[in-house]
C-alpha positions in Angstrom: -45.9 10.3 4.0 -43.1 9.7 1.5 -42.8 6.2 0.1 -39.6 4.2 0.4 -38.8 4.8 -3.3 -39.4 8.5 -3.4 -36.6 10.3 -5.4 -36.2 12.8 -2.6 -34.3 10.2 -0.5 -31.7 9.7 -3.2 -31.3 13.5 -3.6 -30.8 14.0 0.1 -28.3 11.1 0.3 -26.2 12.6 -2.5 -26.4 16.0 -0.7 -25.0 14.8 2.6 -22.4 12.7 0.9 -21.3 15.7 -1.1 -21.2 17.9 2.1 -19.0 15.3 3.8 -16.6 15.0 0.9 -16.5 18.8 0.6 -15.1 19.0 4.2 -12.3 16.6 3.3 -11.5 18.4 0.1 -11.4 21.8 1.7 -9.7 21.3 5.0 -7.3 18.3 4.6 -4.2 19.0 2.5 -3.8 15.5 1.1 -7.4 15.5 -0.3 -7.2 19.1 -1.4 -4.1 18.3 -3.5 -5.7 15.1 -4.8 -8.7 17.1 -6.1 -6.4 19.5 -7.8 -4.8 16.6 -9.7 -8.1 16.1 -11.6 -7.4 18.5 -14.5 -7.9 18.4 -18.3 -10.8 17.5 -20.5 -11.6 14.3 -18.7 -11.8 15.8 -15.2 -15.6 15.5 -15.3 -15.2 11.7 -15.7 -13.7 11.6 -12.2 -16.8 13.4 -10.9 -19.1 11.1 -12.8 -17.5 8.0 -11.2 -18.2 9.4 -7.7 -21.9 9.8 -8.6 -22.0 6.2 -10.0 -20.4 4.6 -7.0 -22.6 6.4 -4.5 -25.6 5.6 -6.7 -24.9 1.9 -6.2 -24.9 2.5 -2.4 -28.3 4.2 -2.6 -29.5 1.3 -4.7 -28.4 -1.2 -2.1 -29.8 0.9 0.7 -33.2 0.6 -1.0 -32.8 -3.1 -1.5 -31.8 -3.5 2.2 -35.1 -1.9 3.2 -36.9 -4.5 1.2 -34.7 -7.2 2.8 -35.7 -6.2 6.3 -39.3 -5.5 5.7 -40.2 -8.2 3.1 -37.4 -10.7 3.7 -36.3 -10.6 0.1 -33.2 -9.3 -1.7 -34.7 -8.1 -5.0 -34.4 -5.3 -7.5 -36.3 -2.2 -6.4 -39.7 -1.8 -8.1 -39.0 1.9 -8.7 -37.0 2.5 -11.9 -34.8 5.3 -10.4 -33.5 3.0 -7.6 -33.1 0.1 -10.0 -31.1 2.3 -12.4 -28.8 3.5 -9.6 -27.6 -0.1 -9.4 -27.5 -1.8 -12.8 -27.4 1.5 -14.7 -24.5 2.9 -12.7 -22.5 -0.3 -13.1 -23.1 -0.3 -16.9 -21.6 3.2 -17.0 -18.6 2.0 -15.0 -18.1 -0.6 -17.8 -18.3 2.3 -20.3 -15.6 4.1 -18.4 -13.3 1.0 -18.6 -14.1 0.5 -22.3 -13.4 4.1 -23.2 -10.1 4.5 -21.2 -8.5 1.3 -22.2 -9.7 1.2 -25.8 -8.4 4.7 -26.2 -5.0 3.3 -25.4 -5.5 0.4 -27.8 -6.2 2.8 -30.6 -3.1 4.8 -29.9 -0.6 2.0 -29.6 -0.1 -1.7 -29.0 -1.3 -3.1 -25.7 1.4 -4.7 -23.5 -0.5 -7.6 -21.8 2.0 -8.0 -19.0 1.9 -4.3 -18.1 -1.8 -4.2 -18.4 -2.5 -7.1 -16.1 0.1 -6.1 -13.5 -1.3 -2.6 -13.3 -4.8 -3.9 -13.0 -3.7 -6.3 -10.3 -2.3 -3.6 -8.1 -5.3 -1.4 -8.8 -7.9 -4.0 -7.9 -6.6 -6.6 -5.6 -5.2 -4.8 -2.5 -8.5 -3.2 -1.5 -10.4 -6.2 -2.7 -8.4 -8.4 -0.3 -8.8 -6.0 2.6 -12.6 -5.9 2.2 -12.7 -9.7 1.7 -10.9 -10.2 5.0 -13.5 -8.0 6.7 -16.2 -10.1 5.1 -14.6 -13.3 6.3 -14.4 -12.0 9.8 -18.0 -10.9 9.7 -19.1 -14.3 8.5 -17.1 -16.0 11.2 -18.7 -13.7 13.8 -22.2 -14.4 12.5 -21.6 -18.2 12.6 -19.9 -18.1 16.1 -16.7 -19.3 14.4 -18.1 -22.7 13.8 -17.9 -24.5 10.4 -21.4 -24.5 8.9 -20.5 -26.3 5.6 -18.4 -29.2 4.5 -14.7 -28.4 5.0 -13.8 -29.0 1.4 -16.6 -26.8 0.3 -15.4 -24.1 2.7 -11.9 -24.2 1.3 -13.5 -23.8 -2.2 -15.5 -20.8 -1.0 -12.4 -19.1 0.4 -10.3 -19.9 -2.7 -13.0 -18.5 -5.0 -13.4 -15.3 -2.9 -9.7 -14.6 -3.1 -9.6 -14.6 -6.9 -10.7 -11.0 -7.1 -14.2 -11.7 -8.3 -13.1 -13.9 -11.2 -15.1 -16.8 -9.7 -18.4 -15.5 -8.5 -19.7 -17.0 -5.3 -22.5 -15.9 -3.1 -21.8 -17.5 0.3 -19.0 -17.8 2.9 -19.3 -20.5 5.4 -22.9 -20.9 4.3 -23.8 -17.3 5.0 -25.2 -15.3 2.1 -22.7 -12.6 1.1 -25.2 -9.8 1.3 -25.6 -10.5 5.1 -21.9 -10.0 5.8 -21.0 -7.1 3.5 -20.3 -8.9 0.2 -22.1 -9.2 -3.1 -20.6 -6.5 -5.3 -17.6 -8.3 -6.7 -19.7 -9.9 -9.5 -18.9 -6.9 -11.7 -15.2 -7.5 -11.4 -15.6 -10.7 -13.3 -16.6 -8.7 -16.4 -13.7 -6.3 -15.8 -11.2 -9.2 -15.7 -12.7 -10.7 -18.9 -12.3 -7.3 -20.6 -8.7 -6.9 -19.5 -7.8 -10.4 -20.6 -9.4 -10.0 -24.0 -8.1 -6.5 -24.6 -4.7 -7.4 -26.1 -6.4 -9.7 -28.6 -9.3 -7.3 -29.3 -6.7 -4.6 -30.1 -6.4 -6.0 -33.7 -9.9 -4.5 -34.2 -8.7 -1.0 -33.3 -8.7 0.4 -36.9 -12.0 2.1 -37.3 -13.4 0.0 -40.1 -12.7 -3.3 -38.3 -14.2 -1.9 -35.2 -17.4 -0.8 -37.0 -17.9 -4.4 -38.4 -17.1 -5.9 -35.0 -19.6 -3.6 -33.3 -22.4 -4.4 -35.7 -21.7 -8.1 -35.2 -21.8 -7.6 -31.4 -25.2 -5.9 -31.5 -26.7 -8.5 -33.8 -25.5 -11.2 -31.4 -26.9 -9.3 -28.4 -30.2 -9.0 -30.2 -30.6 -12.6 -31.1 -28.9 -14.2 -28.1 -32.0 -14.4 -25.8 -33.7 -16.5 -28.5 -30.9 -18.5 -30.1 -28.0 -18.3 -27.7 -29.6 -18.0 -24.2 -26.5 -19.3 -22.4 -24.5 -16.3 -23.8 -27.2 -13.7 -23.4 -26.3 -12.5 -19.9 -22.6 -12.0 -20.8 -23.4 -10.1 -24.0 -25.9 -8.0 -22.1 -23.3 -7.0 -19.5 -20.7 -6.4 -22.2 -22.8 -3.7 -23.8 -21.3 -1.1 -21.6 -17.8 -1.9 -22.7 -18.8 -1.8 -26.3 -20.4 1.6 -26.0 -17.4 2.9 -24.1 -15.2 1.7 -26.9 -17.4 3.4 -29.4 -17.1 6.7 -27.5 -13.3 6.4 -27.8 -13.8 7.0 -31.6 -16.5 9.6 -31.4 -14.6 11.8 -29.0 -12.0 12.3 -31.6 -14.5 14.1 -33.9 -13.7 17.7 -33.1 -17.1 19.1 -34.1 -18.9 16.5 -32.1 -16.7 17.1 -29.1 -17.4 20.8 -29.1 -21.1 20.2 -29.6 -21.3 17.8 -26.7 -19.9 20.3 -24.3 -23.0 22.5 -24.6 -25.2 23.0 -21.5 -28.2 22.2 -23.8 -26.7 18.8 -24.5 -26.3 18.3 -20.7 -30.0 19.0 -20.3 -30.9 16.6 -23.2 -28.7 13.8 -21.8 -30.2 14.1 -18.3 -33.7 14.4 -19.7 -33.1 11.3 -21.8 -32.4 9.2 -18.7 -35.3 10.7 -16.7 -37.7 10.2 -19.6 -36.6 6.7 -20.3 -37.0 5.7 -16.6 -40.5 7.1 -16.6 -41.3 5.1 -19.7 -39.8 1.9 -18.2 -41.9 2.4 -15.1 -45.1 2.5 -17.1 -44.2 0.0 -19.8 -42.4 -2.9 -18.0 -42.9 -5.4 -20.9 -40.5 -3.6 -23.3 -38.2 -1.4 -21.2 -35.3 0.6 -22.8 -31.8 -0.7 -21.9 -30.0 1.2 -19.2 -26.9 1.2 -21.4 -28.6 3.0 -24.3 -30.2 5.7 -22.2 -26.9 6.4 -20.4 -24.8 6.7 -23.5 -25.6 10.3 -24.4 -24.7 11.5 -20.9 -21.5 9.4 -20.9 -20.5 10.7 -24.3 -21.1 14.3 -23.2 -18.9 13.8 -20.1 -16.0 12.3 -22.0 -16.2 15.1 -24.4 -15.6 17.5 -21.5 -19.2 18.4 -20.5 -19.2 19.2 -16.8 -23.1 18.9 -16.5 -23.4 22.5 -15.4 -20.1 22.3 -13.5 -21.5 19.8 -11.0 -19.0 17.1 -12.0 -16.0 19.3 -11.4 -16.9 20.4 -7.9 -14.2 19.5 -5.4 -16.5 17.1 -3.5 -17.6 15.4 -6.7 -13.9 14.9 -7.8 -13.0 13.5 -4.4 -15.9 11.0 -4.5 -14.6 10.1 -7.9 -11.1 9.3 -6.7 -12.6 7.2 -3.9 -15.2 5.6 -6.1 -13.6 2.1 -6.0 -13.5 2.3 -2.2 -17.1 3.4 -2.1 -18.1 0.5 -4.4 -16.3 -2.2 -2.4 -17.0 -1.0 1.1 -20.6 0.3 1.0 -22.2 -3.1 1.7 -19.9 -3.6 4.6 -21.0 -0.2 6.0 -24.6 -1.1 5.4 -24.1 -4.5 7.1 -22.7 -2.9 10.3 -24.6 0.3 10.5 -28.0 -0.9 9.3 -28.4 -4.7 9.6 -26.4 -5.1 12.8 -26.3 -1.7 14.6 -30.1 -1.1 14.2 -31.2 -4.7 13.9 -34.0 -6.4 11.9 -36.7 -6.2 14.6 -36.3 -2.4 14.9 -36.0 -1.9 11.1 -39.2 -3.9 10.5 -41.2 -1.5 12.7 -39.9 1.9 11.7 -41.5 3.9 8.8 -39.6 4.7 5.6 -38.7 8.2 6.6 -36.9 7.1 9.7 -35.0 4.4 7.8 -33.9 6.9 5.1 -33.2 9.5 7.8 -30.6 7.1 9.2 -29.2 6.3 5.8 -28.9 10.0 4.8 -27.6 11.4 8.1 -25.3 8.7 9.3 -24.7 5.7 7.0 -23.9 7.7 3.8 -21.5 10.2 5.5 -19.8 7.3 7.3 -19.4 5.6 4.0 -17.7 8.6 2.5 -15.3 8.9 5.5 -14.4 5.2 5.3 -13.9 5.4 1.6 -11.7 8.4 1.5 -9.6 6.9 4.2 -9.3 3.5 2.5 -8.3 5.3 -0.7 -5.6 7.2 1.2 -4.2 4.2 3.2 -5.0 1.2 1.0 -5.5 2.2 -2.6 -3.0 5.1 -3.0 0.1 3.3 -1.8 -0.4 0.4 -4.3 -1.3 2.7 -7.2 2.3 3.8 -7.2 3.3 0.2 -8.0 1.1 0.1 -11.1 3.2 0.8 -14.2 0.0 1.8 -16.0 -2.2 3.3 -13.3 -5.7 4.5 -13.9 -4.4 8.1 -13.7 -1.9 7.5 -16.4 -4.4 5.9 -18.7 -6.8 8.8 -18.1 -4.0 11.3 -19.1 -3.4 9.2 -22.3 -7.1 9.3 -23.2 -7.2 13.0 -22.4 -4.4 13.8 -24.8 -6.2 11.7 -27.5 -9.4 13.6 -26.8 -7.6 16.9 -27.0 
């Protein structure tokens, strides 16, 4: 019998998600046109984002299995399923670092335009999902106040900030039990956006090289000498590597080399080999950011990873990646924790649990996400003076 952390479950989950997205991309005109808008050298980056966001869903699906069977919300013991969480988020940080630093290299950052565009990109969907989380928490607590009223107001206020103030409960209910728990990464995104106009003075390549060396020295010594800053430096590594990629992609010979199918194999093999190493040698694991960087660099140089990342279904998942990221725990909450229920989940074997995830929960998540993209994200993207799409086109022209 297959174990709960067998890689086959992840592969099958990706397959059914891809099939669901392919139906939307082929038969519905809006999504067919949306997929066609992903053109240019950075089109594979859209596909990569889809894989990253759905990987976080698979990661949390495995954690949820541990929650209902062992009553603990903890990192999966298997390195693949652990990587699909922390590793995928770190690559998301690389994406932000690459796209926005490419703009900083090209010209001066306008702080007002940057923050306004990020507000309209992040906050509308965030507030919609937060309202759903509030309603779920109210339903679970029978609409009765479970904490001090002042503390409850503080909880609500912190939740509404778009992840800038991380908080893990609402009305005393742990966020993971009512569909929340992913907004922690938005804190680092906001820090990056707020710091970007100031950091832009480091855009000249020599200044950046010095700053990058200083950063990695600080990251190395922080656990020993600056323990209070170590977590933040650790999470910021993805941004730093993405910013580095913004320079490397401009080297024409390197760009052409990184598009090779052989490089794609090497990049994927690097991740697989490092995860096997980390599984065996847990005392000194290799950082997920470092093992992901060759693949990320290949993708931003135009490598399609054997054309997988430019398939219509992958591109559609990429466009809906933010929706997948913010809604997946809500879908898990309703279709796993509530619809099936803990008593049943505690009794069923792993293959039945993953069968439900693969055949129902994953496809429903894709449907929900492409719809929230269409009716929540897309209307507000038009309001952003510097939308993600515009930034991608700017970066693509720099890379070309």
